N, C-alpha and C positions, 0 to 999 in steps of 0.2 A: 656486565657483571653486578654492578652497583644498582642498576635499575633493577634486576631481579632480587636481590636482596631486599631493597626498599619495598618492593611488590610483596614479597613474603611477610615481611613486618607489617604491612598494611592489612594482609589477609589474615595474620595471625590474630592482629588486633581486633578486626572485625568479627572473628571467631570468638574471641574472649568476651567481647562485647555482646554478642549474640548469646552466649552461654549465660553470661551474668544476667542478662534480661529474661532468660527462659527461668533461670532458677528463681529470680525475684517474682516472676510471674507465677512460678509454682508454688513458693513459699506464701504469696498472698492469697492463691486460690484455698491453699491448705488451711491457712488461718480463718479464711472467711467461712470454709465447710464447718472447721470444728467450732468457730464463733457461732454460727447458724445453728449447727446441732446442739451445742450447750443452752443455747437461748431457748431454742424450742423445748427441749426436756424440761428448762425451768419453768416455762410459761405452761407447759402441760402439767407439770407436777403442781403448780400453784392453782391453775384453774381446775383440775380434778379436785385438789383438796379442799379449795373455796366451795365448789360445788357440792361435794359430798358432805361438807359441814352445813350448808345452806339446807341440803336437803333432810339431813338429821335434825336440824334444827326445826323445821317447817313438820317433820313427822311428829316430833315431841310436842309440839305446842298445837297441832291439831288432832292428836290422839291416834295417829296411826300407828305408833309405836307399840302401844298397848293391843291394838288389835292384831298386830303380827305376833305379839307375844302369844295372845290367845289361839291365834292360827296354829303356832307350833304346838302350845299344849294340846288342842284337839287333834292334831297329828299323833302325839303320844298317844292320847286317849284313844284313839282309833286303832293304834296298833296294840294297846293293851287290851282291847275290846276282842280283836281277832284272835289274839292269843288265847285269851279266857274262852272263846268259842270253840277253838281248836282242842283247847285241852277237855272241855266240856264233852266235845264229839268222840276224843279219844276214849275218855272215861266211860261214855256210855256204850261205844261199841265194844269195850273189853266186858262191861257189864252184861251187855246182851250175850257175848260169846260165853261169858261165865255161866248165866242162866241156862244157855242151850247144853252147856257141858253138865251142868248140875242135874238137869232133867234126865240126859241121857245115863248118867251114873245111878238116879235114883231107879229108873225104869231096870237097868241091869241088877240092881239089888232087889228090886221087887221080883223079878223072873228068877233069880237065885232062890229068894226066900220061898217061892212056891215050890221049890223042889227040894227044901233043906233036909227032907228025911232020907233021900237018895243021894246026898252029897260025896263026892270023893274028896280025898285030901287037896286036890289041885283046885277043886270048886271050893272048898273051906278057905284056902289061902286067897283065893280070888276075892272071895266074899270081905273078908278081913281088908284087903287092899282096896276094895271097894267103898267100903266104911271109912277108912282113912282118908281116901280122895275125896270122899263126901265131907268129911269134917274139914279139910283143907278147902274145898271149895266154900263150904259156908263161912269160913273165917274170911275168905277171899271176897266173897259176895258182901258181906259186911263191911268190910274195908272200901270196897267199890261204891257201895251205897253212900258212904260217908264221903267219898271224894267226889261223888256225883253232886250231893248236896252242896259241899265247898265250891265245886266248880260252878254250879248254877247260881250261887249266891255272888261268885267274884263276877259272873257274866251279868247278873243284876246291878252289882254296885258299878261295874264299868260302863254299863249301859246309862245308869242315872247320872254317873260322872260326865258321861259324854254329853248327854242331853243338857245338864248344867253348863258344862262348857260352851255349847252351842247357843244357850240362852244368853250367857254373859257376851258372847261374841257378836250376837244379833244386837244387843243393847249398845255394844261399844261402837259397832259401825252405825247405828241410827244417831249415836250421839256425835261420831265424826263427820256423818252426813250433815246434821244440824251445823257442826261448826263450820263446814265448808260452805253451807249455804249461806250463814252469816257472814263469814269472810266475803264471800262473792258478792252479797248485797253492799256490804260496807265498802268494798272495794270500787262497786259501781257507783256508789255516791261519791267516794273520793275522786273519781276520775271526772263525774260530772262536775263537782265543785272545783277540781283544778281546771277543767275546759272553760266554766264560768269565770273564774280568775284570770286565765288567759285571754279571753274576750273581753273583759272589762279593761285588763290592761292594754291590750291591742287598740280598743277603743279610746282610752285614755291618751296613748300615744298619738294617735291619728288626730284627737282634738287639740292635743299640745302642738303637733306639726301644724295644722291648720291655723292655730293662734299665732305660732310664730311665723309663718309665711304672711298672714294678714297684717301682723306689727311690722314685718320687714317690707311690705308692698306700701303701707301706709307712711312708713319712713321714708321710702323711695319718691314717693309722690310728693311728701313735704320737701324733701331735698330738691327735687325737680322745680317746685314751684317757687322755692328760694332762688333756685338757679336761673328760672325765668326772669322773676323780679328782678333779680340783680342784672342780668343780661339787658333787660328792658332799661334800667336805670341807666346802665352804661351806653347803652345807644341813644337815649335821651340825652344825657350830658354830652355824647360825640356830636349829636344833631345841633344841640344849641351852641356848642363850641364852633362848629363849621358856619353857623349863620353869624355869629359875632365876628368871626374872620372875615367873612364877605361884605360887611358893612362897614368896615374900619376905612377912613378917608386916606387918600394917599399922602405922604409927606412932601415938603417942598423940596427935598433932594430927590424925590421920584420924577418931580416935574422938570427938574435940570438934567 
C-alpha cells in the first residue's frame, strides 16, 4: 500500500512537471509570436513610411509632383470639355427640333392664310393659336441660338485650356526627363569616381601589405643572420675551448 501511494505521488509529480513544462512552452510560444508580430508591424510601418517619404522627396526634387498635378488638371479639363461638348450637342439638337417645329407652324399658318376668306370659327381660333405658338417658338429660337453661341464659346475655351494644359504638361515632362538624364549622368560619374577610389584604396592596401611583408622578411633575414653569426661564434669558442682542454699536460698527481 505504501508502494502504491509513493507511486501515485511520483505520477502526480510527473504530471505536474509535464503540465508546467507545457504551460511554460505555450507561454514562450505566445510571447514569441506576439513579439514577432509586433516587430513585423513596426518594421513594415517604418519601412513603408521611410519608403513613402523617400519617393515623395524624390518626386518633389525631380519635378514629377508638378507633372502629376498637371495630369490631374488635364483630367478635369478633359471632363469639362466633354461636358461642354455634350451641352453644345444638346442645345444644337433642341435648336434643330425647334427650327423644324417652327417651319411646320409657318407652313400651317401660310396654308390657313391662303383660305382666310372662308374661315370658320374653329379655323380662326386655330390661326390665333398658331400665331401664339410661332411667337413662343421665335423667343425659344432666339434663346436657343444664344445658348448655342455660349455653348460653342464654352467648348472653344475648354479646348483652348486643354491645349494649354497639354503644352504645360509636355514642357514639364521634358524638364523632368532632362533632370532625370542629368541625375543619371551625375550618378554614373559618382559611381565611376567611387570605383576609382575603391581601386586606388585597394591598390594602396596591397602596396602597404607588400611593403610590410618585405620589411618583415628583411627583419627576419637580419635576425637569422645575427643568429647564425652568434651560433658560429659560439661554435668557434667551443672548438677553441676543446682544443685548449686537449693540450693541457697531466699533473704529477695524475702520474701517481
